[in-house]
N, C-alpha and C positions, 0 to 999 in steps of 0.2 A: 651550150658553145662549141664551136668545131674548128679547134687547133687544136694539133697532135702537136706536144712537142711547143708548143707555145708557150707554156707554165717557165720553160727553162731562159726566157728573157729578159727575167728579173734575176738571174743569179747573178752576176756579177756585182749588179746593186744591193742584193741583198749580203752577199759576201765582203764588201768593201763597205758598207753604208750604216750596221747598227742593227738595235736590234728593234725589233715592235713595226719595223717601217712600214705602211702600205702602200702599194702604187696602183696606180694602174698602168694599160702599154695601150699600143698598136701596133701591128705588122704592117710591114710595105708587102700590096700586092705583088713586088717583083720575087718576093719568097720563093721558096718553094721545098715542098715536101713530094718524097717518092718513095719505093718499092720496088727494088732491083732485085732478080734473080737470074738463074741458068735452066734450061732444060736441058734433055739431050739432042737436040738441034741446034739451039740458039741461045740468048740472052734477052732475056726482056726488062722494061720498065715502066710501070703502072705510077702514074704523077695524081696528085689530088688537086683536082681544081677548083676544092672548097674554099670560100671567100674567109681572109682574114679580117676579123672582128675585134674589138676593143674588150679587155679583160680586165680584170682587179687580184690584186695574192697579197696577203697578209705572210710575213716573215720573221722568224724571230731565232736571236744568234742567244744560245747558252752561254751564262760567261763563264770563262773560261776554257772556253771551245771555241774550234772554226767551223764549226757547223752550226749550219743554218736549219730549222726546223721548219716546216709547213704543216698549214693544217687547210683542210676542203679544200687543197689544191688537185683536184680533177678535171680536166677536159678528155671533150672526144671530137672525133673523125668521123664522119662520114664512108661504111665501106662501098657504097658507094657513088662516092664522089670521084673515086681511083677510077683513071682510063687508063689502058694498058695499050692502046693508038689501034684495037682491032675489037669491032663490035661481039664476037664471040669468045673471044678470050676474057673480055669484062663480063660479059654474063657467068663464065665460067669460072672466073677468079673471086667475084661480089658471091655467087654462090659456096663456093668451097671455104671464103670467110664465114661462112651463115650468116649474110646480109639482110635474109627476110627475117630473125629470131634476133639478130642480135646486130642490129644496123651501127653500133657505133664501136670503134677503137678506144679504148678509154685509157686515158693514164695518169696514177696520181703522184706524182712528186712529196715522197717523203722526207728528203734531205741532200743537201750539197756539202760539200767541201772542197775548199780550196788543194791542188797539189801541194807538197812541200816546196817544191820547187818553183813552184808560178805564183810570186810576188805582186803585188798590186801595181796597176798600170794602166797600159794601152793594151796588152793582151795577155794571156793566158788561157788557161785550162782550169776545170772544175771536174770533179767528178762526182755523180750526179746516182743517189738510189731511187729508181723509182719503183712502183707497181701499174705491169699492162695488163689491159685487159683486152680480147681476141678471142672470136665467137663464145663470149662467156665462160674464157679460161680465166682465171688471175694467177700473172709470173711476179713475182720480183727480180730484179736485175740492175746490175749497176751500167751504168755507162759514163765517158769520158765527153766534154765537150769544148769545143774552143771560141774564144772569144775575142772580139779586139774592140776599140775604140775608136765609132767615127767622128765623137764630138761627147758632149758633157752629159745630155740626154739619150745619143742612138747608139747602137750597138750592131755589131754583126756576128751573129751566134751560127757554129757548124758544130755537125757530128755523125754519127753515123750509130747504129745498133742492129746487130745480127741475132736472128731468130730463127728456129727450126718453128715449122709449121705442125707439125704431130704433137710438140710441147704444147700446143692449143688444144689437140684433137682434131686438128685440120689433116682430111686425108688430101694432097697435093693433088691438082685438076690436069684429064686429062686429054686434052685436043685433039682432035682430027680420029676419032673413035678408038682413042688411045693409042696412037700412032705417035704422039706427042707426050713424054714423062716431064712432068714439072718437077725440079728437087727439091728436096724438102728445105733449105736454106735458104733464106731469103734477109735481105737487109732493107732497113729505115734509111734514110740518107734523108737530112734536112739540112737548110742554109734560108737562116732567117734573118730580115732586117727591122730593127725594131727599136722605138722610140719608149721609155720610160716616162712617169711624173710620178714625182714623191705625193704624199696627197696627204697622210698624216703620219706620226712617230710619237716612239715614247719618251 
């Protein structure tokens, strides 16, 4: 499966939908996942051109808790799917992220919690705990996502997460014979339009 962060599409329904629900989801092709950063010269954006496919997820609500716990919720996005708008930049970027040995950026969703001031409704915020694997190195982190309800089964999910390449044992690439220095911090941004369908529930 090739959808980084598409697992988040089910968070609104899981938080408000009860325990043991099993969903299918599809992502609108207009959705976007991009990695942005800066160099000593300018800024850059690398956009994934991977196809968004359908997927499935099982989520459980622990009784007496507002936390949703997930199992086998791991997805991946091909490193070489990112296009930085320049052939040489693409090559350096893909090599720096270890695409030859670890071709996928992987994400495992661990749990999700609605923020205290975010009540069920047409929009809100949710805190996500996840494990991110880049260049074969795993790191747990939290992030906050925004969602808005388009209709009863469709949502817009957006958010961003800041990362340091060095945390994943990645040496920032240095294009143009080292004259351009890519800075360590990068940001993954996503804006997904998603439709969900409840398949089974406890």
